[in-house]
mmCIF file of the N, C-alpha and C atoms, coordinates in Angstrom:
data_MODEL
# 
_entry.id   MODEL 
# 
loop_
_atom_site.group_PDB 
_atom_site.id 
_atom_site.type_symbol 
_atom_site.label_atom_id 
_atom_site.label_alt_id 
_atom_site.label_comp_id 
_atom_site.label_asym_id 
_atom_site.label_entity_id 
_atom_site.label_seq_id 
_atom_site.pdbx_PDB_ins_code 
_atom_site.Cartn_x 
_atom_site.Cartn_y 
_atom_site.Cartn_z 
_atom_site.occupancy 
_atom_site.B_iso_or_equiv 
_atom_site.pdbx_formal_charge 
_atom_site.auth_seq_id 
_atom_site.auth_comp_id 
_atom_site.auth_asym_id 
_atom_site.auth_atom_id 
_atom_site.pdbx_PDB_model_num 
ATOM 1   N N  . MET A 1 1  ? 0.837   -1.183  0.000   1.00 0.00 ? 1  MET A N  1 
ATOM 2   C CA . MET A 1 1  ? 0.000   0.000   0.000   1.00 0.00 ? 1  MET A CA 1 
ATOM 3   C C  . MET A 1 1  ? 0.878   1.240   0.000   1.00 0.00 ? 1  MET A C  1 
ATOM 4   N N  . GLU A 1 2  ? 0.568   2.109   -0.952  1.00 0.00 ? 2  GLU A N  1 
ATOM 5   C CA . GLU A 1 2  ? 1.288   3.372   -1.009  1.00 0.00 ? 2  GLU A CA 1 
ATOM 6   C C  . GLU A 1 2  ? 0.354   4.487   -0.580  1.00 0.00 ? 2  GLU A C  1 
ATOM 7   N N  . ASN A 1 3  ? 0.825   5.378   0.189   1.00 0.00 ? 3  ASN A N  1 
ATOM 8   C CA . ASN A 1 3  ? 0.075   6.542   0.648   1.00 0.00 ? 3  ASN A CA 1 
ATOM 9   C C  . ASN A 1 3  ? -1.237  6.153   1.309   1.00 0.00 ? 3  ASN A C  1 
ATOM 10  N N  . GLY A 1 4  ? -1.327  5.015   1.918   1.00 0.00 ? 4  GLY A N  1 
ATOM 11  C CA . GLY A 1 4  ? -2.532  4.605   2.615   1.00 0.00 ? 4  GLY A CA 1 
ATOM 12  C C  . GLY A 1 4  ? -3.664  4.161   1.708   1.00 0.00 ? 4  GLY A C  1 
ATOM 13  N N  . GLU A 1 5  ? -3.445  4.085   0.381   1.00 0.00 ? 5  GLU A N  1 
ATOM 14  C CA . GLU A 1 5  ? -4.483  3.655   -0.556  1.00 0.00 ? 5  GLU A CA 1 
ATOM 15  C C  . GLU A 1 5  ? -4.388  2.150   -0.759  1.00 0.00 ? 5  GLU A C  1 
ATOM 16  N N  . PRO A 1 6  ? -5.532  1.483   -0.873  1.00 0.00 ? 6  PRO A N  1 
ATOM 17  C CA . PRO A 1 6  ? -5.482  0.032   -1.113  1.00 0.00 ? 6  PRO A CA 1 
ATOM 18  C C  . PRO A 1 6  ? -4.911  -0.273  -2.501  1.00 0.00 ? 6  PRO A C  1 
ATOM 19  N N  . GLN A 1 7  ? -4.193  -1.376  -2.585  1.00 0.00 ? 7  GLN A N  1 
ATOM 20  C CA . GLN A 1 7  ? -3.603  -1.773  -3.848  1.00 0.00 ? 7  GLN A CA 1 
ATOM 21  C C  . GLN A 1 7  ? -4.667  -2.428  -4.721  1.00 0.00 ? 7  GLN A C  1 
ATOM 22  N N  . MET A 1 8  ? -4.681  -2.094  -6.007  1.00 0.00 ? 8  MET A N  1 
ATOM 23  C CA . MET A 1 8  ? -5.683  -2.650  -6.916  1.00 0.00 ? 8  MET A CA 1 
ATOM 24  C C  . MET A 1 8  ? -5.045  -3.677  -7.829  1.00 0.00 ? 8  MET A C  1 
ATOM 25  N N  . LYS A 1 9  ? -5.796  -4.697  -8.159  1.00 0.00 ? 9  LYS A N  1 
ATOM 26  C CA . LYS A 1 9  ? -5.319  -5.747  -9.033  1.00 0.00 ? 9  LYS A CA 1 
ATOM 27  C C  . LYS A 1 9  ? -6.226  -5.803  -10.258 1.00 0.00 ? 9  LYS A C  1 
ATOM 28  N N  . VAL A 1 10 ? -5.647  -5.861  -11.434 1.00 0.00 ? 10 VAL A N  1 
ATOM 29  C CA . VAL A 1 10 ? -6.416  -5.944  -12.670 1.00 0.00 ? 10 VAL A CA 1 
ATOM 30  C C  . VAL A 1 10 ? -6.763  -7.401  -12.923 1.00 0.00 ? 10 VAL A C  1 
ATOM 31  N N  . ILE A 1 11 ? -8.061  -7.698  -13.007 1.00 0.00 ? 11 ILE A N  1 
ATOM 32  C CA . ILE A 1 11 ? -8.516  -9.069  -13.204 1.00 0.00 ? 11 ILE A CA 1 
ATOM 33  C C  . ILE A 1 11 ? -8.547  -9.418  -14.685 1.00 0.00 ? 11 ILE A C  1 
ATOM 34  N N  . GLY A 1 12 ? -9.058  -8.521  -15.487 1.00 0.00 ? 12 GLY A N  1 
ATOM 35  C CA . GLY A 1 12 ? -9.146  -8.763  -16.925 1.00 0.00 ? 12 GLY A CA 1 
ATOM 36  C C  . GLY A 1 12 ? -9.079  -7.448  -17.673 1.00 0.00 ? 12 GLY A C  1 
ATOM 37  N N  . ARG A 1 13 ? -8.900  -7.530  -18.930 1.00 0.00 ? 13 ARG A N  1 
ATOM 38  C CA . ARG A 1 13 ? -8.841  -6.323  -19.742 1.00 0.00 ? 13 ARG A CA 1 
ATOM 39  C C  . ARG A 1 13 ? -9.840  -6.453  -20.876 1.00 0.00 ? 13 ARG A C  1 
ATOM 40  N N  . LYS A 1 14 ? -10.385 -5.298  -21.261 1.00 0.00 ? 14 LYS A N  1 
ATOM 41  C CA . LYS A 1 14 ? -11.307 -5.297  -22.382 1.00 0.00 ? 14 LYS A CA 1 
ATOM 42  C C  . LYS A 1 14 ? -10.508 -5.492  -23.664 1.00 0.00 ? 14 LYS A C  1 
ATOM 43  N N  . GLY A 1 15 ? -10.982 -6.385  -24.476 1.00 0.00 ? 15 GLY A N  1 
ATOM 44  C CA . GLY A 1 15 ? -10.324 -6.610  -25.749 1.00 0.00 ? 15 GLY A CA 1 
ATOM 45  C C  . GLY A 1 15 ? -10.888 -5.676  -26.808 1.00 0.00 ? 15 GLY A C  1 
ATOM 46  N N  . LYS A 1 16 ? -10.505 -5.920  -28.017 1.00 0.00 ? 16 LYS A N  1 
ATOM 47  C CA . LYS A 1 16 ? -11.000 -5.135  -29.134 1.00 0.00 ? 16 LYS A CA 1 
ATOM 48  C C  . LYS A 1 16 ? -12.500 -5.411  -29.295 1.00 0.00 ? 16 LYS A C  1 
ATOM 49  N N  . ALA A 1 17 ? -13.251 -4.390  -29.714 1.00 0.00 ? 17 ALA A N  1 
ATOM 50  C CA . ALA A 1 17 ? -14.689 -4.546  -29.898 1.00 0.00 ? 17 ALA A CA 1 
ATOM 51  C C  . ALA A 1 17 ? -14.962 -5.654  -30.912 1.00 0.00 ? 17 ALA A C  1 
ATOM 52  N N  . LYS A 1 18 ? -15.976 -6.471  -30.638 1.00 0.00 ? 18 LYS A N  1 
ATOM 53  C CA . LYS A 1 18 ? -16.272 -7.595  -31.513 1.00 0.00 ? 18 LYS A CA 1 
ATOM 54  C C  . LYS A 1 18 ? -16.945 -7.140  -32.807 1.00 0.00 ? 18 LYS A C  1 
ATOM 55  N N  . VAL A 1 19 ? -17.730 -6.060  -32.727 1.00 0.00 ? 19 VAL A N  1 
ATOM 56  C CA . VAL A 1 19 ? -18.430 -5.565  -33.902 1.00 0.00 ? 19 VAL A CA 1 
ATOM 57  C C  . VAL A 1 19 ? -18.107 -4.091  -34.074 1.00 0.00 ? 19 VAL A C  1 
ATOM 58  N N  . ASP A 1 20 ? -17.706 -3.725  -35.263 1.00 0.00 ? 20 ASP A N  1 
ATOM 59  C CA . ASP A 1 20 ? -17.417 -2.334  -35.571 1.00 0.00 ? 20 ASP A CA 1 
ATOM 60  C C  . ASP A 1 20 ? -18.722 -1.652  -35.975 1.00 0.00 ? 20 ASP A C  1 
ATOM 61  N N  . VAL A 1 21 ? -18.977 -0.470  -35.468 1.00 0.00 ? 21 VAL A N  1 
ATOM 62  C CA . VAL A 1 21 ? -20.227 0.241   -35.727 1.00 0.00 ? 21 VAL A CA 1 
ATOM 63  C C  . VAL A 1 21 ? -20.421 0.506   -37.216 1.00 0.00 ? 21 VAL A C  1 
ATOM 64  N N  . THR A 1 22 ? -19.363 0.782   -37.926 1.00 0.00 ? 22 THR A N  1 
ATOM 65  C CA . THR A 1 22 ? -19.504 1.085   -39.350 1.00 0.00 ? 22 THR A CA 1 
ATOM 66  C C  . THR A 1 22 ? -19.943 -0.137  -40.152 1.00 0.00 ? 22 THR A C  1 
ATOM 67  N N  . THR A 1 23 ? -19.657 -1.336  -39.676 1.00 0.00 ? 23 THR A N  1 
ATOM 68  C CA . THR A 1 23 ? -20.049 -2.529  -40.421 1.00 0.00 ? 23 THR A CA 1 
ATOM 69  C C  . THR A 1 23 ? -21.538 -2.817  -40.298 1.00 0.00 ? 23 THR A C  1 
ATOM 70  N N  . ILE A 1 24 ? -22.162 -2.409  -39.199 1.00 0.00 ? 24 ILE A N  1 
ATOM 71  C CA . ILE A 1 24 ? -23.588 -2.659  -39.045 1.00 0.00 ? 24 ILE A CA 1 
ATOM 72  C C  . ILE A 1 24 ? -24.440 -1.451  -39.429 1.00 0.00 ? 24 ILE A C  1 
ATOM 73  N N  . ASP A 1 25 ? -23.812 -0.380  -39.898 1.00 0.00 ? 25 ASP A N  1 
ATOM 74  C CA . ASP A 1 25 ? -24.542 0.831   -40.268 1.00 0.00 ? 25 ASP A CA 1 
ATOM 75  C C  . ASP A 1 25 ? -25.554 0.562   -41.375 1.00 0.00 ? 25 ASP A C  1 
ATOM 76  N N  . SER A 1 26 ? -25.162 -0.184  -42.405 1.00 0.00 ? 26 SER A N  1 
ATOM 77  C CA . SER A 1 26 ? -26.079 -0.456  -43.514 1.00 0.00 ? 26 SER A CA 1 
ATOM 78  C C  . SER A 1 26 ? -27.259 -1.311  -43.054 1.00 0.00 ? 26 SER A C  1 
ATOM 79  N N  . LEU A 1 27 ? -27.036 -2.254  -42.160 1.00 0.00 ? 27 LEU A N  1 
ATOM 80  C CA . LEU A 1 27 ? -28.113 -3.071  -41.623 1.00 0.00 ? 27 LEU A CA 1 
ATOM 81  C C  . LEU A 1 27 ? -29.095 -2.220  -40.817 1.00 0.00 ? 27 LEU A C  1 
ATOM 82  N N  . GLN A 1 28 ? -28.572 -1.298  -40.017 1.00 0.00 ? 28 GLN A N  1 
ATOM 83  C CA . GLN A 1 28 ? -29.428 -0.416  -39.226 1.00 0.00 ? 28 GLN A CA 1 
ATOM 84  C C  . GLN A 1 28 ? -30.250 0.496   -40.127 1.00 0.00 ? 28 GLN A C  1 
ATOM 85  N N  . ARG A 1 29 ? -29.637 1.017   -41.181 1.00 0.00 ? 29 ARG A N  1 
ATOM 86  C CA . ARG A 1 29 ? -30.371 1.872   -42.125 1.00 0.00 ? 29 ARG A CA 1 
ATOM 87  C C  . ARG A 1 29 ? -31.505 1.101   -42.800 1.00 0.00 ? 29 ARG A C  1 
ATOM 88  N N  . MET A 1 30 ? -31.256 -0.154  -43.170 1.00 0.00 ? 30 MET A N  1 
ATOM 89  C CA . MET A 1 30 ? -32.288 -0.962  -43.805 1.00 0.00 ? 30 MET A CA 1 
ATOM 90  C C  . MET A 1 30 ? -33.437 -1.229  -42.820 1.00 0.00 ? 30 MET A C  1 
ATOM 91  N N  . ALA A 1 31 ? -33.110 -1.531  -41.572 1.00 0.00 ? 31 ALA A N  1 
ATOM 92  C CA . ALA A 1 31 ? -34.144 -1.776  -40.568 1.00 0.00 ? 31 ALA A CA 1 
ATOM 93  C C  . ALA A 1 31 ? -34.983 -0.527  -40.350 1.00 0.00 ? 31 ALA A C  1 
ATOM 94  N N  . ASN A 1 32 ? -34.347 0.635   -40.301 1.00 0.00 ? 32 ASN A N  1 
ATOM 95  C CA . ASN A 1 32 ? -35.081 1.889   -40.133 1.00 0.00 ? 32 ASN A CA 1 
ATOM 96  C C  . ASN A 1 32 ? -36.005 2.148   -41.313 1.00 0.00 ? 32 ASN A C  1 
ATOM 97  N N  . GLU A 1 33 ? -35.548 1.845   -42.517 1.00 0.00 ? 33 GLU A N  1 
ATOM 98  C CA . GLU A 1 33 ? -36.362 2.049   -43.710 1.00 0.00 ? 33 GLU A CA 1 
ATOM 99  C C  . GLU A 1 33 ? -37.561 1.100   -43.730 1.00 0.00 ? 33 GLU A C  1 
ATOM 100 N N  . LEU A 1 34 ? -37.352 -0.145  -43.330 1.00 0.00 ? 34 LEU A N  1 
ATOM 101 C CA . LEU A 1 34 ? -38.443 -1.113  -43.311 1.00 0.00 ? 34 LEU A CA 1 
ATOM 102 C C  . LEU A 1 34 ? -39.495 -0.780  -42.250 1.00 0.00 ? 34 LEU A C  1 
ATOM 103 N N  . ARG A 1 35 ? -39.062 -0.248  -41.135 1.00 0.00 ? 35 ARG A N  1 
ATOM 104 C CA . ARG A 1 35 ? -40.002 0.096   -40.061 1.00 0.00 ? 35 ARG A CA 1 
ATOM 105 C C  . ARG A 1 35 ? -40.744 1.399   -40.349 1.00 0.00 ? 35 ARG A C  1 
ATOM 106 N N  . LYS A 1 36 ? -40.239 2.197   -41.275 1.00 0.00 ? 36 LYS A N  1 
ATOM 107 C CA . LYS A 1 36 ? -40.851 3.482   -41.650 1.00 0.00 ? 36 LYS A CA 1 
ATOM 108 C C  . LYS A 1 36 ? -41.035 4.397   -40.449 1.00 0.00 ? 36 LYS A C  1 
ATOM 109 N N  . GLY A 1 37 ? -40.047 4.431   -39.578 1.00 0.00 ? 37 GLY A N  1 
ATOM 110 C CA . GLY A 1 37 ? -40.077 5.330   -38.440 1.00 0.00 ? 37 GLY A CA 1 
ATOM 111 C C  . GLY A 1 37 ? -40.855 4.838   -37.239 1.00 0.00 ? 37 GLY A C  1 
ATOM 112 N N  . ARG A 1 38 ? -41.533 3.714   -37.358 1.00 0.00 ? 38 ARG A N  1 
ATOM 113 C CA . ARG A 1 38 ? -42.284 3.176   -36.217 1.00 0.00 ? 38 ARG A CA 1 
ATOM 114 C C  . ARG A 1 38 ? -41.342 2.413   -35.300 1.00 0.00 ? 38 ARG A C  1 
ATOM 115 N N  . PRO A 1 39 ? -41.542 2.531   -33.991 1.00 0.00 ? 39 PRO A N  1 
ATOM 116 C CA . PRO A 1 39 ? -40.705 1.728   -33.086 1.00 0.00 ? 39 PRO A CA 1 
ATOM 117 C C  . PRO A 1 39 ? -41.139 0.270   -33.132 1.00 0.00 ? 39 PRO A C  1 
ATOM 118 N N  . PHE A 1 40 ? -40.271 -0.628  -32.663 1.00 0.00 ? 40 PHE A N  1 
ATOM 119 C CA . PHE A 1 40 ? -40.626 -2.054  -32.616 1.00 0.00 ? 40 PHE A CA 1 
ATOM 120 C C  . PHE A 1 40 ? -41.827 -2.265  -31.706 1.00 0.00 ? 40 PHE A C  1 
ATOM 121 N N  . MET A 1 41 ? -41.837 -1.576  -30.578 1.00 0.00 ? 41 MET A N  1 
ATOM 122 C CA . MET A 1 41 ? -42.925 -1.703  -29.610 1.00 0.00 ? 41 MET A CA 1 
ATOM 123 C C  . MET A 1 41 ? -43.518 -0.321  -29.368 1.00 0.00 ? 41 MET A C  1 
ATOM 124 N N  . PRO A 1 42 ? -44.850 -0.227  -29.327 1.00 0.00 ? 42 PRO A N  1 
ATOM 125 C CA . PRO A 1 42 ? -45.456 1.059   -28.980 1.00 0.00 ? 42 PRO A CA 1 
ATOM 126 C C  . PRO A 1 42 ? -45.043 1.469   -27.565 1.00 0.00 ? 42 PRO A C  1 
ATOM 127 N N  . LYS A 1 43 ? -44.837 2.773   -27.372 1.00 0.00 ? 43 LYS A N  1 
ATOM 128 C CA . LYS A 1 43 ? -44.437 3.257   -26.055 1.00 0.00 ? 43 LYS A CA 1 
ATOM 129 C C  . LYS A 1 43 ? -45.652 3.334   -25.147 1.00 0.00 ? 43 LYS A C  1 
ATOM 130 N N  . GLY A 1 44 ? -45.406 3.175   -23.894 1.00 0.00 ? 44 GLY A N  1 
ATOM 131 C CA . GLY A 1 44 ? -46.472 3.283   -22.927 1.00 0.00 ? 44 GLY A CA 1 
ATOM 132 C C  . GLY A 1 44 ? -46.420 2.163   -21.909 1.00 0.00 ? 44 GLY A C  1 
ATOM 133 N N  . LEU A 1 45 ? -47.390 2.168   -21.042 1.00 0.00 ? 45 LEU A N  1 
ATOM 134 C CA . LEU A 1 45 ? -47.499 1.140   -20.011 1.00 0.00 ? 45 LEU A CA 1 
ATOM 135 C C  . LEU A 1 45 ? -48.568 0.157   -20.439 1.00 0.00 ? 45 LEU A C  1 
ATOM 136 N N  . TRP A 1 46 ? -48.220 -1.100  -20.513 1.00 0.00 ? 46 TRP A N  1 
ATOM 137 C CA . TRP A 1 46 ? -49.153 -2.130  -20.959 1.00 0.00 ? 46 TRP A CA 1 
ATOM 138 C C  . TRP A 1 46 ? -49.305 -3.168  -19.866 1.00 0.00 ? 46 TRP A C  1 
ATOM 139 N N  . ARG A 1 47 ? -50.537 -3.541  -19.569 1.00 0.00 ? 47 ARG A N  1 
ATOM 140 C CA . ARG A 1 47 ? -50.815 -4.537  -18.532 1.00 0.00 ? 47 ARG A CA 1 
ATOM 141 C C  . ARG A 1 47 ? -51.489 -5.737  -19.171 1.00 0.00 ? 47 ARG A C  1 
ATOM 142 N N  . PHE A 1 48 ? -51.054 -6.899  -18.773 1.00 0.00 ? 48 PHE A N  1 
ATOM 143 C CA . PHE A 1 48 ? -51.590 -8.138  -19.324 1.00 0.00 ? 48 PHE A CA 1 
ATOM 144 C C  . PHE A 1 48 ? -51.996 -9.059  -18.186 1.00 0.00 ? 48 PHE A C  1 
ATOM 145 N N  . ARG A 1 49 ? -52.938 -9.940  -18.475 1.00 0.00 ? 49 ARG A N  1 
ATOM 146 C CA . ARG A 1 49 ? -53.420 -10.879 -17.456 1.00 0.00 ? 49 ARG A CA 1 
ATOM 147 C C  . ARG A 1 49 ? -52.429 -12.022 -17.229 1.00 0.00 ? 49 ARG A C  1 
ATOM 148 N N  . SER A 1 50 ? -51.617 -12.329 -18.264 1.00 0.00 ? 50 SER A N  1 
ATOM 149 C CA . SER A 1 50 ? -50.680 -13.448 -18.128 1.00 0.00 ? 50 SER A CA 1 
ATOM 150 C C  . SER A 1 50 ? -49.446 -13.188 -18.985 1.00 0.00 ? 50 SER A C  1 
ATOM 151 N N  . HIS A 1 51 ? -48.420 -13.979 -18.755 1.00 0.00 ? 51 HIS A N  1 
ATOM 152 C CA . HIS A 1 51 ? -47.208 -13.890 -19.568 1.00 0.00 ? 51 HIS A CA 1 
ATOM 153 C C  . HIS A 1 51 ? -47.504 -14.315 -21.003 1.00 0.00 ? 51 HIS A C  1 
ATOM 154 N N  . GLU A 1 52 ? -48.383 -15.286 -21.159 1.00 0.00 ? 52 GLU A N  1 
ATOM 155 C CA . GLU A 1 52 ? -48.721 -15.770 -22.496 1.00 0.00 ? 52 GLU A CA 1 
ATOM 156 C C  . GLU A 1 52 ? -49.393 -14.665 -23.304 1.00 0.00 ? 52 GLU A C  1 
ATOM 157 N N  . GLU A 1 53 ? -50.284 -13.909 -22.682 1.00 0.00 ? 53 GLU A N  1 
ATOM 158 C CA . GLU A 1 53 ? -50.953 -12.797 -23.361 1.00 0.00 ? 53 GLU A CA 1 
ATOM 159 C C  . GLU A 1 53 ? -49.932 -11.711 -23.736 1.00 0.00 ? 53 GLU A C  1 
ATOM 160 N N  . ALA A 1 54 ? -48.998 -11.437 -22.855 1.00 0.00 ? 54 ALA A N  1 
ATOM 161 C CA . ALA A 1 54 ? -47.953 -10.442 -23.128 1.00 0.00 ? 54 ALA A CA 1 
ATOM 162 C C  . ALA A 1 54 ? -47.052 -10.911 -24.267 1.00 0.00 ? 54 ALA A C  1 
ATOM 163 N N  . ASP A 1 55 ? -46.677 -12.175 -24.260 1.00 0.00 ? 55 ASP A N  1 
ATOM 164 C CA . ASP A 1 55 ? -45.832 -12.719 -25.323 1.00 0.00 ? 55 ASP A CA 1 
ATOM 165 C C  . ASP A 1 55 ? -46.538 -12.673 -26.667 1.00 0.00 ? 55 ASP A C  1 
ATOM 166 N N  . SER A 1 56 ? -47.830 -12.972 -26.674 1.00 0.00 ? 56 SER A N  1 
ATOM 167 C CA . SER A 1 56 ? -48.619 -12.936 -27.901 1.00 0.00 ? 56 SER A CA 1 
ATOM 168 C C  . SER A 1 56 ? -48.672 -11.519 -28.459 1.00 0.00 ? 56 SER A C  1 
ATOM 169 N N  . TRP A 1 57 ? -48.897 -10.536 -27.591 1.00 0.00 ? 57 TRP A N  1 
ATOM 170 C CA . TRP A 1 57 ? -48.953 -9.139  -28.018 1.00 0.00 ? 57 TRP A CA 1 
ATOM 171 C C  . TRP A 1 57 ? -47.589 -8.685  -28.545 1.00 0.00 ? 57 TRP A C  1 
ATOM 172 N N  . LYS A 1 58 ? -46.541 -9.088  -27.855 1.00 0.00 ? 58 LYS A N  1 
ATOM 173 C CA . LYS A 1 58 ? -45.178 -8.715  -28.255 1.00 0.00 ? 58 LYS A CA 1 
ATOM 174 C C  . LYS A 1 58 ? -44.861 -9.259  -29.645 1.00 0.00 ? 58 LYS A C  1 
ATOM 175 N N  . LEU A 1 59 ? -45.212 -10.518 -29.899 1.00 0.00 ? 59 LEU A N  1 
ATOM 176 C CA . LEU A 1 59 ? -44.983 -11.120 -31.205 1.00 0.00 ? 59 LEU A CA 1 
ATOM 177 C C  . LEU A 1 59 ? -45.788 -10.397 -32.286 1.00 0.00 ? 59 LEU A C  1 
ATOM 178 N N  . LYS A 1 60 ? -47.022 -10.045 -31.959 1.00 0.00 ? 60 LYS A N  1 
ATOM 179 C CA . LYS A 1 60 ? -47.865 -9.316  -32.901 1.00 0.00 ? 60 LYS A CA 1 
ATOM 180 C C  . LYS A 1 60 ? -47.268 -7.962  -33.259 1.00 0.00 ? 60 LYS A C  1 
ATOM 181 N N  . MET A 1 61 ? -46.720 -7.263  -32.274 1.00 0.00 ? 61 MET A N  1 
ATOM 182 C CA . MET A 1 61 ? -46.112 -5.940  -32.499 1.00 0.00 ? 61 MET A CA 1 
ATOM 183 C C  . MET A 1 61 ? -44.832 -6.049  -33.322 1.00 0.00 ? 61 MET A C  1 
ATOM 184 N N  . LEU A 1 62 ? -44.060 -7.104  -33.096 1.00 0.00 ? 62 LEU A N  1 
ATOM 185 C CA . LEU A 1 62 ? -42.801 -7.272  -33.828 1.00 0.00 ? 62 LEU A CA 1 
ATOM 186 C C  . LEU A 1 62 ? -43.031 -7.650  -35.288 1.00 0.00 ? 62 LEU A C  1 
ATOM 187 N N  . THR A 1 63 ? -44.138 -8.346  -35.568 1.00 0.00 ? 63 THR A N  1 
ATOM 188 C CA . THR A 1 63 ? -44.354 -8.835  -36.929 1.00 0.00 ? 63 THR A CA 1 
ATOM 189 C C  . THR A 1 63 ? -45.368 -8.008  -37.718 1.00 0.00 ? 63 THR A C  1 
ATOM 190 N N  . ARG A 1 64 ? -45.855 -6.913  -37.145 1.00 0.00 ? 64 ARG A N  1 
ATOM 191 C CA . ARG A 1 64 ? -46.844 -6.104  -37.859 1.00 0.00 ? 64 ARG A CA 1 
ATOM 192 C C  . ARG A 1 64 ? -46.212 -5.384  -39.040 1.00 0.00 ? 64 ARG A C  1 
ATOM 193 N N  . ARG A 1 65 ? -47.051 -5.002  -39.962 1.00 0.00 ? 65 ARG A N  1 
ATOM 194 C CA . ARG A 1 65 ? -46.563 -4.260  -41.138 1.00 0.00 ? 65 ARG A CA 1 
ATOM 195 C C  . ARG A 1 65 ? -47.058 -2.866  -41.137 1.00 0.00 ? 65 ARG A C  1 
# 
C-alpha cells in the first residue's frame, strides 16, 4: 500500500470490440427504412393478465406491417 491507498489488481482487460459500428450501419439503415419510423414496440405502459398474453402481443407488435 502506497500513501494509505489500497492496492488494486487488474482481473481482466477489455479486448477489441467484436463488432465495428460502421459494419452494421447499412443493416441499421435498412431496418429503419423497413419500419418506416415506427418503433418495434409502442411506447407506454401495458398490462396483461398473463405472460402468455404479453408474449402474444409482443410477437404481434414485432411482426406487424
